[in-house]
Z-matrix of the N, CA and C atoms (Angstrom, degrees):
N
C 1 1.462
C 2 1.523 1 110.85
N 3 1.335 2 114.91 1 -41.90
C 4 1.460 3 118.98 2 179.24
C 5 1.521 4 111.19 3 -64.08
N 6 1.352 5 115.98 4 -35.73
C 7 1.469 6 120.13 5 178.46
C 8 1.522 7 110.39 6 -64.85
N 9 1.355 8 115.78 7 -38.94
C 10 1.455 9 119.65 8 178.53
C 11 1.519 10 110.69 9 -65.13
N 12 1.326 11 116.18 10 -42.29
C 13 1.464 12 119.98 11 178.97
C 14 1.523 13 111.35 12 -63.58
N 15 1.324 14 115.40 13 -40.42
C 16 1.467 15 119.40 14 178.21
C 17 1.519 16 110.78 15 -63.77
N 18 1.324 17 116.59 16 -40.51
C 19 1.470 18 120.38 17 178.98
C 20 1.520 19 110.96 18 -63.92
N 21 1.351 20 115.38 19 -42.02
C 22 1.465 21 119.43 20 178.66
C 23 1.524 22 111.29 21 -65.64
N 24 1.332 23 116.18 22 -40.16
C 25 1.466 24 120.09 23 178.13
C 26 1.520 25 110.69 24 -62.97
N 27 1.331 26 116.12 25 -43.10
C 28 1.465 27 120.04 26 179.23
C 29 1.519 28 111.37 27 -63.60
N 30 1.344 29 115.79 28 -39.39
C 31 1.465 30 119.68 29 179.11
C 32 1.518 31 110.36 30 -65.08
N 33 1.329 32 116.57 31 -40.39
C 34 1.461 33 120.19 32 179.03
C 35 1.520 34 111.60 33 -65.85
N 36 1.326 35 116.09 34 -37.06
C 37 1.463 36 120.34 35 178.34
C 38 1.520 37 110.32 36 -64.92
N 39 1.343 38 115.98 37 -45.49
C 40 1.469 39 120.64 38 179.90
C 41 1.525 40 110.29 39 -63.47
N 42 1.350 41 116.00 40 -44.65
C 43 1.463 42 120.55 41 179.66
C 44 1.527 43 110.84 42 -62.04
N 45 1.343 44 115.74 43 -44.16
C 46 1.464 45 119.80 44 178.89
C 47 1.503 46 112.03 45 -63.35
N 48 1.337 47 115.82 46 -37.10
C 49 1.464 48 119.78 47 179.00
C 50 1.525 49 111.05 48 -65.91
N 51 1.337 50 116.50 49 -40.15
C 52 1.465 51 120.54 50 179.32
C 53 1.520 52 111.48 51 -66.47
N 54 1.335 53 116.02 52 -41.62
C 55 1.463 54 120.01 53 178.69
C 56 1.526 55 110.08 54 -63.58
N 57 1.339 56 115.91 55 -43.99
C 58 1.468 57 120.36 56 179.30
C 59 1.531 58 110.33 57 -62.18
N 60 1.308 59 116.27 58 -39.60
C 61 1.476 60 120.65 59 179.44
C 62 1.522 61 110.64 60 -64.49
N 63 1.346 62 116.98 61 -44.64
C 64 1.462 63 120.38 62 179.72
C 65 1.519 64 111.21 63 -65.14
N 66 1.334 65 115.96 64 -44.49
C 67 1.469 66 119.89 65 -179.43
C 68 1.523 67 110.64 66 -66.18
N 69 1.329 68 116.29 67 -41.61
C 70 1.460 69 120.37 68 179.27
C 71 1.516 70 111.93 69 -63.82
N 72 1.333 71 116.18 70 -41.52
C 73 1.463 72 120.69 71 178.69
C 74 1.524 73 110.80 72 -63.98
N 75 1.329 74 116.81 73 -44.19
C 76 1.471 75 121.09 74 178.95
C 77 1.525 76 110.72 75 -62.86
N 78 1.329 77 116.34 76 -42.95
C 79 1.468 78 120.55 77 -179.85
C 80 1.526 79 110.57 78 -63.14
N 81 1.316 80 117.19 79 -44.69
C 82 1.461 81 120.82 80 -179.86
C 83 1.531 82 110.63 81 -67.70
N 84 1.334 83 116.98 82 -32.67
C 85 1.461 84 120.04 83 175.29
C 86 1.517 85 111.39 84 -63.26
N 87 1.337 86 116.84 85 -40.45
C 88 1.469 87 121.02 86 178.05
C 89 1.520 88 110.89 87 -66.20
N 90 1.336 89 116.36 88 -41.22
C 91 1.464 90 120.25 89 177.87
C 92 1.527 91 110.31 90 -62.73
N 93 1.336 92 116.45 91 -41.80
C 94 1.466 93 120.75 92 179.24
C 95 1.521 94 110.93 93 -61.90
N 96 1.332 95 116.78 94 -39.65
C 97 1.468 96 120.91 95 177.95
C 98 1.526 97 110.85 96 -60.79
N 99 1.318 98 117.00 97 -44.93
C 100 1.468 99 120.98 98 178.99
C 101 1.526 100 110.37 99 -62.36
N 102 1.330 101 116.51 100 -41.27
C 103 1.466 102 120.40 101 -178.17
C 104 1.527 103 112.27 102 -65.60
N 105 1.327 104 117.49 103 -22.82
C 106 1.463 105 120.00 104 177.90
C 107 1.527 106 111.32 105 -62.72
N 108 1.333 107 117.09 106 -26.45
C 109 1.461 108 120.79 107 -179.22
C 110 1.528 109 112.20 108 -86.38
N 111 1.329 110 116.70 109 -15.24
C 112 1.466 111 120.36 110 -179.35
C 113 1.525 112 109.42 111 -92.22
N 114 1.322 113 115.28 112 57.07
C 115 1.455 114 121.29 113 -178.75
C 116 1.516 115 110.17 114 -96.92
N 117 1.323 116 115.36 115 156.86
C 118 1.456 117 120.12 116 -178.07
C 119 1.526 118 109.64 117 -150.97
N 120 1.338 119 117.45 118 150.96
C 121 1.468 120 120.73 119 179.75
C 122 1.529 121 110.78 120 -71.64
N 123 1.320 122 114.69 121 157.65
C 124 1.468 123 121.96 122 -179.55
C 125 1.523 124 108.53 123 -120.48
N 126 1.323 125 118.30 124 136.60
C 127 1.473 126 120.21 125 178.00
C 128 1.532 127 111.51 126 -58.48
N 129 1.326 128 115.48 127 145.90
C 130 1.467 129 123.72 128 177.25
C 131 1.527 130 112.76 129 68.00
N 132 1.321 131 116.17 130 19.23
C 133 1.459 132 122.08 131 176.86
C 134 1.528 133 106.99 132 -131.79
N 135 1.347 134 118.78 133 137.67
C 136 1.470 135 119.91 134 178.06
C 137 1.519 136 112.16 135 -50.77
N 138 1.343 137 116.03 136 144.34
C 139 1.452 138 121.73 137 -172.59
C 140 1.510 139 115.15 138 -62.00
N 141 1.353 140 118.41 139 -22.46
C 142 1.458 141 119.34 140 -178.84
C 143 1.528 142 112.17 141 -80.90
N 144 1.340 143 117.29 142 -4.17
C 145 1.463 144 121.37 143 174.03
C 146 1.523 145 108.00 144 -101.45
N 147 1.324 146 116.46 145 119.92
C 148 1.459 147 121.21 146 -174.78
C 149 1.535 148 110.53 147 -116.46
N 150 1.308 149 114.07 148 150.57
C 151 1.466 150 121.35 149 175.35
C 152 1.529 151 108.97 150 -95.47
N 153 1.321 152 116.04 151 136.35
C 154 1.463 153 120.86 152 169.72
C 155 1.531 154 107.79 153 -145.39
N 156 1.315 155 115.11 154 167.65
C 157 1.464 156 119.78 155 -176.92
C 158 1.529 157 111.08 156 -116.83
N 159 1.330 158 115.96 157 37.07
C 160 1.457 159 119.56 158 -177.60
C 161 1.528 160 112.80 159 -73.28
N 162 1.349 161 117.52 160 -13.84
C 163 1.465 162 119.50 161 174.79
C 164 1.526 163 111.90 162 -80.18
N 165 1.332 164 116.40 163 -14.57
C 166 1.460 165 120.63 164 -177.94
C 167 1.535 166 112.45 165 -58.77
N 168 1.346 167 119.61 166 -52.34
C 169 1.472 168 118.93 167 178.05
C 170 1.530 169 112.68 168 -61.48
N 171 1.335 170 116.83 169 -33.52
C 172 1.468 171 120.18 170 179.22
C 173 1.528 172 110.51 171 -66.76
N 174 1.326 173 116.96 172 -39.31
C 175 1.462 174 120.60 173 178.22
C 176 1.524 175 110.40 174 -66.79
N 177 1.328 176 116.86 175 -41.32
C 178 1.466 177 120.93 176 177.13
C 179 1.528 178 109.99 177 -61.70
N 180 1.330 179 117.50 178 -43.55
C 181 1.467 180 121.44 179 178.37
C 182 1.515 181 111.34 180 -62.02
N 183 1.334 182 116.31 181 -39.73
C 184 1.459 183 121.02 182 -179.59
C 185 1.520 184 111.55 183 -64.01
N 186 1.318 185 116.48 184 -38.18
C 187 1.467 186 120.47 185 178.23
C 188 1.527 187 111.56 186 -75.94
N 189 1.327 188 117.03 187 -39.07
C 190 1.463 189 120.83 188 -174.43
C 191 1.527 190 113.03 189 -79.75
N 192 1.328 191 116.83 190 -41.72
C 193 1.458 192 121.02 191 -172.29
C 194 1.528 193 114.35 192 -116.71
N 195 1.318 194 117.55 193 -8.94
C 196 1.452 195 120.30 194 -178.60
C 197 1.520 196 111.97 195 116.12
N 198 1.323 197 117.41 196 158.36
C 199 1.470 198 121.56 197 -174.92
C 200 1.520 199 114.23 198 -60.02
N 201 1.340 200 118.22 199 -33.87
C 202 1.459 201 119.43 200 -179.59
C 203 1.526 202 111.57 201 -67.06
N 204 1.323 203 117.17 202 -32.48
C 205 1.468 204 120.05 203 175.76
C 206 1.522 205 110.53 204 -67.05
N 207 1.335 206 116.59 205 -37.68
C 208 1.460 207 119.91 206 176.39
C 209 1.517 208 111.61 207 -62.05
N 210 1.325 209 116.22 208 -42.94
C 211 1.469 210 120.79 209 177.26
C 212 1.531 211 109.88 210 -64.24
N 213 1.339 212 116.58 211 -38.95
C 214 1.466 213 120.51 212 179.39
C 215 1.525 214 111.26 213 -62.53
N 216 1.330 215 117.67 214 -38.20
C 217 1.466 216 120.99 215 176.98
C 218 1.526 217 110.22 216 -62.26
N 219 1.333 218 116.26 217 -43.27
C 220 1.481 219 120.22 218 177.15
C 221 1.518 220 110.87 219 -60.66
N 222 1.326 221 116.37 220 -39.94
C 223 1.466 222 120.39 221 179.59
C 224 1.523 223 111.03 222 -67.76
N 225 1.333 224 116.84 223 -44.69
C 226 1.469 225 121.17 224 -178.34
C 227 1.524 226 111.20 225 -59.61
N 228 1.335 227 116.50 226 -49.63
C 229 1.473 228 118.90 227 -175.45
C 230 1.524 229 111.38 228 -63.57
N 231 1.326 230 117.23 229 -36.67
C 232 1.461 231 119.60 230 -177.82
C 233 1.524 232 112.05 231 -78.88
N 234 1.330 233 117.65 232 -33.22
C 235 1.463 234 119.38 233 175.33
C 236 1.528 235 110.72 234 -63.46
N 237 1.336 236 116.55 235 -43.38
C 238 1.470 237 119.31 236 178.57
C 239 1.526 238 110.40 237 -67.15
N 240 1.341 239 115.95 238 -37.50
C 241 1.467 240 120.21 239 -177.07
C 242 1.531 241 111.90 240 -69.03
N 243 1.324 242 117.41 241 -15.87
C 244 1.467 243 119.94 242 177.20
C 245 1.523 244 111.61 243 -58.94
N 246 1.335 245 117.01 244 -25.69
C 247 1.462 246 120.13 245 178.69
C 248 1.528 247 111.69 246 -72.58
N 249 1.339 248 116.64 247 -13.05
C 250 1.460 249 120.93 248 178.95
C 251 1.529 250 111.84 249 -120.22
N 252 1.321 251 116.46 250 15.75
C 253 1.466 252 119.82 251 -172.53
C 254 1.527 253 112.04 252 -64.77
N 255 1.318 254 114.65 253 144.95
C 256 1.456 255 121.65 254 174.05
C 257 1.532 256 110.19 255 -118.01
N 258 1.337 257 115.74 256 10.17
C 259 1.465 258 120.06 257 -176.94
C 260 1.520 259 112.41 258 -129.75
N 261 1.329 260 116.46 259 17.00
C 262 1.453 261 119.15 260 -179.38
C 263 1.513 262 113.30 261 66.82
N 264 1.317 263 117.29 262 20.81
C 265 1.461 264 121.68 263 179.33
C 266 1.511 265 114.25 264 92.40
N 267 1.337 266 117.23 265 -9.51
C 268 1.465 267 120.19 266 -177.85
C 269 1.534 268 111.06 267 -69.05
N 270 1.326 269 115.93 268 -41.72
C 271 1.461 270 119.11 269 178.08
C 272 1.511 271 111.75 270 -62.41
N 273 1.340 272 116.14 271 -39.68
C 274 1.460 273 120.52 272 178.23
C 275 1.526 274 111.03 273 -65.98
N 276 1.344 275 116.25 274 -39.04
C 277 1.460 276 119.80 275 178.19
C 278 1.518 277 110.87 276 -61.36
N 279 1.332 278 116.23 277 -47.01
C 280 1.460 279 120.39 278 179.40
C 281 1.524 280 111.16 279 -63.72
N 282 1.338 281 116.14 280 -41.69
C 283 1.458 282 120.54 281 179.42
C 284 1.524 283 110.46 282 -61.75
N 285 1.333 284 116.65 283 -40.76
C 286 1.460 285 120.43 284 179.14
C 287 1.526 286 110.95 285 -65.32
N 288 1.335 287 116.48 286 -45.32
C 289 1.465 288 119.77 287 -178.37
C 290 1.526 289 110.40 288 -59.80
N 291 1.324 290 116.57 289 -49.12
C 292 1.463 291 120.51 290 -177.50
C 293 1.524 292 111.66 291 -65.66
N 294 1.334 293 116.33 292 -46.79
C 295 1.457 294 119.87 293 -179.28
C 296 1.518 295 112.25 294 -64.86
N 297 1.332 296 116.45 295 -40.84
C 298 1.461 297 120.50 296 -179.59
C 299 1.519 298 111.34 297 -63.99
N 300 1.329 299 116.38 298 -42.27
C 301 1.470 300 120.11 299 177.87
C 302 1.525 301 110.33 300 -61.07
N 303 1.322 302 115.82 301 -44.01
C 304 1.464 303 121.96 302 -178.27
C 305 1.525 304 111.57 303 -59.53
N 306 1.336 305 116.57 304 -55.40
C 307 1.464 306 119.68 305 -173.95
C 308 1.526 307 112.24 306 -76.24
N 309 1.333 308 117.19 307 -27.89
C 310 1.467 309 119.93 308 177.99
C 311 1.523 310 110.29 309 -65.51
N 312 1.327 311 116.41 310 -48.97
C 313 1.465 312 120.48 311 179.41
C 314 1.528 313 110.47 312 -63.49
N 315 1.327 314 116.06 313 -45.40
C 316 1.464 315 119.85 314 179.89
C 317 1.527 316 111.03 315 -60.04
N 318 1.331 317 116.33 316 -44.18
C 319 1.457 318 120.72 317 -178.46
C 320 1.523 319 113.02 318 -68.20
N 321 1.320 320 117.18 319 -38.79
C 322 1.466 321 120.23 320 179.86
C 323 1.526 322 111.21 321 -65.72
N 324 1.326 323 116.47 322 -42.75
C 325 1.461 324 119.65 323 179.24
C 326 1.531 325 110.52 324 -67.35
N 327 1.337 326 116.12 325 -40.70
C 328 1.472 327 119.98 326 179.01
C 329 1.526 328 110.77 327 -64.91
N 330 1.333 329 116.90 328 -33.21
C 331 1.460 330 120.94 329 178.79
C 332 1.525 331 110.89 330 -65.78
N 333 1.336 332 116.60 331 -35.13
C 334 1.467 333 121.01 332 178.49
C 335 1.521 334 111.59 333 -80.85
N 336 1.328 335 117.07 334 -36.72
C 337 1.463 336 122.49 335 -178.73
C 338 1.521 337 107.27 336 -120.23
N 339 1.335 338 114.88 337 82.15
C 340 1.466 339 120.61 338 -166.95
C 341 1.528 340 111.56 339 -84.59
N 342 1.321 341 115.86 340 70.85
C 343 1.464 342 121.69 341 175.07
C 344 1.530 343 108.00 342 -156.70
N 345 1.318 344 115.80 343 -178.38
C 346 1.461 345 119.85 344 -176.29
C 347 1.526 346 111.18 345 -61.84
N 348 1.341 347 116.22 346 -38.13
C 349 1.467 348 119.60 347 178.35
C 350 1.521 349 110.88 348 -61.86
N 351 1.340 350 116.29 349 -41.23
C 352 1.462 351 120.20 350 178.67
C 353 1.516 352 111.89 351 -64.21
N 354 1.334 353 116.26 352 -38.24
C 355 1.468 354 120.44 353 178.10
C 356 1.530 355 110.54 354 -63.95
N 357 1.330 356 116.11 355 -43.38
C 358 1.464 357 120.31 356 -179.51
C 359 1.523 358 111.15 357 -65.44
N 360 1.329 359 115.61 358 -46.91
C 361 1.473 360 119.45 359 179.96
C 362 1.527 361 110.25 360 -63.03
N 363 1.322 362 116.19 361 -45.70
C 364 1.455 363 120.29 362 -178.00
C 365 1.516 364 112.85 363 -60.22
N 366 1.332 365 116.26 364 -47.26
C 367 1.462 366 119.75 365 -178.48
C 368 1.524 367 111.50 366 -68.61
N 369 1.326 368 117.88 367 -35.87
C 370 1.469 369 120.40 368 178.45
C 371 1.525 370 110.84 369 -67.11
N 372 1.340 371 116.63 370 -44.76
C 373 1.462 372 119.93 371 177.28
C 374 1.523 373 109.96 372 -62.93
N 375 1.330 374 116.29 373 -42.27
C 376 1.462 375 120.20 374 177.78
C 377 1.510 376 112.36 375 -61.24
N 378 1.338 377 116.58 376 -39.63
C 379 1.470 378 120.76 377 179.04
C 380 1.520 379 111.13 378 -65.09
N 381 1.327 380 116.65 379 -39.77
C 382 1.475 381 120.73 380 178.97
C 383 1.523 382 110.43 381 -63.85
N 384 1.334 383 116.64 382 -47.93
C 385 1.468 384 120.52 383 -179.05
C 386 1.522 385 110.55 384 -65.14
N 387 1.334 386 116.91 385 -41.61
C 388 1.465 387 120.77 386 177.84
C 389 1.528 388 110.61 387 -59.46
N 390 1.324 389 116.49 388 -43.17
C 391 1.467 390 120.50 389 179.59
C 392 1.527 391 111.05 390 -62.96
N 393 1.325 392 116.60 391 -42.48
C 394 1.470 393 120.49 392 -179.81
C 395 1.530 394 111.06 393 -65.13
N 396 1.324 395 116.77 394 -41.93
C 397 1.462 396 120.51 395 -179.17
C 398 1.526 397 111.10 396 -70.99
N 399 1.332 398 117.47 397 -24.07
C 400 1.470 399 120.11 398 -179.65
C 401 1.527 400 111.92 399 -61.39
N 402 1.328 401 117.13 400 -27.60
C 403 1.475 402 120.04 401 -178.53
C 404 1.532 403 110.74 402 -66.91
N 405 1.335 404 119.85 403 -58.54
C 406 1.478 405 118.13 404 177.91
C 407 1.525 406 112.83 405 -66.25
N 408 1.335 407 117.14 406 -31.31
C 409 1.466 408 119.92 407 179.17
C 410 1.524 409 111.06 408 -61.93
N 411 1.325 410 116.32 409 -47.13
C 412 1.462 411 120.38 410 178.54
C 413 1.527 412 111.92 411 -71.23
N 414 1.317 413 116.28 412 -38.45
C 415 1.472 414 120.91 413 -174.71
C 416 1.539 415 111.31 414 -68.27
N 417 1.346 416 116.32 415 -42.66
C 418 1.461 417 119.67 416 -173.60
C 419 1.528 418 113.54 417 -99.17
N 420 1.340 419 118.05 418 -20.58
C 421 1.465 420 119.66 419 -174.03
C 422 1.525 421 112.40 420 -113.01
N 423 1.328 422 116.64 421 -57.83
C 424 1.462 423 120.49 422 -168.42
C 425 1.523 424 112.56 423 -76.43
N 426 1.323 425 117.79 424 -57.31
C 427 1.458 426 120.39 425 -171.97
C 428 1.530 427 113.69 426 -67.15
N 429 1.331 428 120.65 427 -34.50
C 430 1.467 429 117.93 428 174.34
C 431 1.527 430 112.57 429 -57.95
N 432 1.335 431 117.34 430 -33.12
C 433 1.461 432 120.15 431 177.28
C 434 1.523 433 110.68 432 -73.88
N 435 1.338 434 116.56 433 -40.99
C 436 1.464 435 120.77 434 -178.00
C 437 1.524 436 112.50 435 -64.99
N 438 1.339 437 117.42 436 -21.20
C 439 1.466 438 119.06 437 178.09
C 440 1.521 439 111.94 438 -66.63
N 441 1.341 440 116.62 439 -15.19
C 442 1.464 441 119.42 440 175.06
C 443 1.524 442 110.88 441 -71.30
N 444 1.331 443 116.56 442 -21.24
C 445 1.458 444 121.42 443 -179.53
C 446 1.526 445 112.73 444 -108.88
N 447 1.330 446 115.99 445 -22.76
C 448 1.458 447 121.06 446 -175.71
C 449 1.523 448 108.53 447 -147.27
N 450 1.342 449 118.67 448 121.55
C 451 1.476 450 120.50 449 -178.22
C 452 1.527 451 111.42 450 -57.20
N 453 1.331 452 115.24 451 148.08
C 454 1.460 453 119.64 452 -179.58
C 455 1.524 454 111.49 453 -59.44
N 456 1.332 455 116.97 454 -34.10
C 457 1.471 456 120.13 455 178.61
C 458 1.523 457 110.69 456 -62.19
N 459 1.337 458 116.23 457 -38.34
C 460 1.460 459 120.13 458 179.01
C 461 1.522 460 111.34 459 -70.13
N 462 1.338 461 116.77 460 -37.65
C 463 1.465 462 120.89 461 178.47
C 464 1.522 463 110.07 462 -62.73
N 465 1.337 464 115.86 463 -50.49
C 466 1.466 465 119.45 464 179.84
C 467 1.526 466 110.12 465 -65.65
N 468 1.327 467 116.48 466 -34.21
C 469 1.465 468 120.12 467 178.12
C 470 1.520 469 112.44 468 -61.42
N 471 1.335 470 116.86 469 -35.73
C 472 1.464 471 120.00 470 178.04
C 473 1.522 472 110.89 471 -64.58
N 474 1.329 473 116.12 472 -35.57
C 475 1.462 474 120.04 473 176.91
C 476 1.534 475 110.52 474 -72.67
N 477 1.353 476 115.81 475 -41.43
C 478 1.465 477 120.35 476 -177.81
C 479 1.529 478 111.67 477 -65.29
N 480 1.329 479 116.10 478 -27.34
C 481 1.464 480 118.96 479 178.05
C 482 1.529 481 111.29 480 -64.31
N 483 1.327 482 116.07 481 -24.26
C 484 1.460 483 121.37 482 178.54
C 485 1.520 484 110.85 483 -94.71
N 486 1.324 485 116.19 484 -42.25
C 487 1.467 486 121.49 485 178.30
C 488 1.521 487 108.99 486 -135.74
N 489 1.315 488 118.54 487 103.30
C 490 1.475 489 121.86 488 -176.76
C 491 1.525 490 113.55 489 -63.99
N 492 1.329 491 118.67 490 -10.87
C 493 1.456 492 121.51 491 -176.44
C 494 1.523 493 113.68 492 -79.45
N 495 1.334 494 117.71 493 -12.01
C 496 1.465 495 119.00 494 179.11
C 497 1.525 496 108.79 495 -84.05
N 498 1.331 497 115.68 496 137.50
C 499 1.461 498 120.29 497 -176.92
C 500 1.525 499 113.50 498 -125.41
N 501 1.315 500 116.87 499 -25.37
C 502 1.460 501 120.85 500 -178.54
C 503 1.523 502 109.76 501 -124.11
N 504 1.321 503 115.89 502 165.45
C 505 1.461 504 120.19 503 177.74
C 506 1.523 505 110.67 504 -60.92
N 507 1.316 506 116.86 505 -39.12
C 508 1.466 507 119.84 506 179.14
C 509 1.525 508 111.19 507 -61.94
N 510 1.334 509 116.77 508 -40.23
C 511 1.471 510 120.16 509 175.10
C 512 1.531 511 110.51 510 -57.70
N 513 1.317 512 115.37 511 -45.31
C 514 1.470 513 120.50 512 -178.23
C 515 1.521 514 111.62 513 -61.79
N 516 1.327 515 115.29 514 -44.49
C 517 1.459 516 119.17 515 -177.33
C 518 1.520 517 111.83 516 -66.83
N 519 1.312 518 116.61 517 -38.70
C 520 1.470 519 120.10 518 -178.79
C 521 1.519 520 111.17 519 -72.34
N 522 1.318 521 117.37 520 -40.17
C 523 1.462 522 120.73 521 -174.85
C 524 1.525 523 113.21 522 -83.63
N 525 1.333 524 117.62 523 -25.29
C 526 1.461 525 120.43 524 -176.74
C 527 1.532 526 112.95 525 -115.72
N 528 1.339 527 116.38 526 -59.99
C 529 1.461 528 119.98 527 -172.34
C 530 1.525 529 113.20 528 -66.05
N 531 1.332 530 116.07 529 -39.80
C 532 1.468 531 118.83 530 -178.30
C 533 1.527 532 112.01 531 -61.02
N 534 1.348 533 119.24 532 -55.06
C 535 1.473 534 118.05 533 178.02
C 536 1.529 535 112.82 534 -64.95
N 537 1.337 536 117.41 535 -34.19
C 538 1.462 537 120.18 536 178.00
C 539 1.525 538 110.57 537 -60.47
N 540 1.338 539 117.31 538 -45.21
C 541 1.463 540 121.25 539 -179.17
C 542 1.521 541 111.08 540 -65.12
N 543 1.322 542 116.29 541 -38.91
C 544 1.465 543 119.42 542 177.88
C 545 1.527 544 110.80 543 -64.05
N 546 1.332 545 116.46 544 -45.75
C 547 1.472 546 120.47 545 179.61
C 548 1.525 547 110.28 546 -62.44
N 549 1.328 548 116.71 547 -37.89
C 550 1.467 549 120.80 548 177.62
C 551 1.528 550 110.50 549 -59.11
N 552 1.330 551 115.72 550 -43.56
C 553 1.463 552 120.01 551 178.23
C 554 1.516 553 111.92 552 -65.20
N 555 1.326 554 116.50 553 -40.10
C 556 1.467 555 120.53 554 179.66
C 557 1.534 556 110.70 555 -65.91
N 558 1.326 557 116.79 556 -38.81
C 559 1.473 558 120.26 557 178.04
C 560 1.527 559 110.68 558 -61.67
N 561 1.330 560 117.12 559 -42.31
C 562 1.461 561 120.32 560 177.07
C 563 1.522 562 110.71 561 -62.54
N 564 1.329 563 115.94 562 -38.73
C 565 1.463 564 120.44 563 177.77
C 566 1.523 565 111.18 564 -62.18
N 567 1.327 566 116.80 565 -46.76
C 568 1.466 567 120.94 566 -177.43
C 569 1.525 568 110.80 567 -60.64
N 570 1.337 569 115.98 568 -45.30
C 571 1.470 570 119.43 569 -179.73
C 572 1.524 571 110.68 570 -66.37
N 573 1.335 572 116.66 571 -38.81
C 574 1.463 573 120.60 572 178.83
C 575 1.522 574 111.10 573 -61.34
N 576 1.320 575 116.55 574 -43.33
C 577 1.465 576 120.79 575 178.54
C 578 1.527 577 110.59 576 -59.31
N 579 1.328 578 116.39 577 -36.28
C 580 1.462 579 120.93 578 -177.56
C 581 1.528 580 112.83 579 -75.49
N 582 1.339 581 117.16 580 -34.02
C 583 1.468 582 119.16 581 -171.78
C 584 1.533 583 113.42 582 -107.44
N 585 1.331 584 118.54 583 -14.52
C 586 1.470 585 119.74 584 -171.82
C 587 1.528 586 112.55 585 -65.07
N 588 1.316 587 117.11 586 -43.89
C 589 1.466 588 119.56 587 -176.98
C 590 1.527 589 112.15 588 -61.45
N 591 1.362 590 119.16 589 -46.68
C 592 1.473 591 118.21 590 176.89
C 593 1.528 592 113.37 591 -65.81
N 594 1.359 593 116.71 592 -31.16
C 595 1.466 594 119.80 593 -178.13
C 596 1.522 595 112.60 594 -81.29
N 597 1.321 596 118.00 595 -25.33
C 598 1.460 597 122.04 596 -173.21
C 599 1.519 598 114.05 597 -54.15
N 600 1.339 599 119.71 598 -46.84
C 601 1.479 600 118.30 599 178.87
C 602 1.527 601 113.15 600 -60.74
N 603 1.333 602 116.58 601 -35.61
C 604 1.467 603 120.17 602 179.19
C 605 1.529 604 110.53 603 -69.24
N 606 1.327 605 115.80 604 -44.29
C 607 1.467 606 120.40 605 -178.73
C 608 1.525 607 112.15 606 -64.73
N 609 1.335 608 116.02 607 -31.70
C 610 1.458 609 120.08 608 -178.71
C 611 1.532 610 113.02 609 -97.57
N 612 1.331 611 115.93 610 2.36
C 613 1.457 612 119.49 611 175.12
C 614 1.519 613 114.69 612 74.18
N 615 1.336 614 116.66 613 28.85
C 616 1.457 615 119.36 614 179.76
C 617 1.523 616 112.58 615 -81.50
N 618 1.336 617 115.34 616 -15.92
C 619 1.466 618 117.88 617 177.92
C 620 1.514 619 109.00 618 -152.08
């Protein structure tokens, strides 16, 4: 009888953990969606490129619930944002690809090296890969669509106004977008390090 009770208790614990994980992932996805609207321009970067911290909840989810939850947060925020898209969904697709790569790598490394060092290494590696992928993502997906709203000459001109040495779109992406994307990932990492420990008991249902 005691064995049966223990089995039932274990099943309830597992079920409760799964429900908490699903609810936590959904909640963080909603927070990430809201953060997409809290964007702001960055000095020395063309005005049409904005900074936001919508990857922050996804990174927290990846550390708290696993890398797939982090990817799910990226998917949730971009699916909801499709109702407000100004790029026909292309911007959301690129945002999902970059964010998913970032939090997936960070979460996988943290899963193998489950401590603060693992979190730092994972997020830094994820930020580097995200920055590298941002170049082909913007070059082949995002900017070809944006030329329907803004001529390529005007886009490159906005970059040249800051650095006259850029001449092609690829130059612009390497000199501006790549480091910007990396810094964006690092900023999410820094904030996560500051808030994860206080949030962890809540996310895991310890209090």
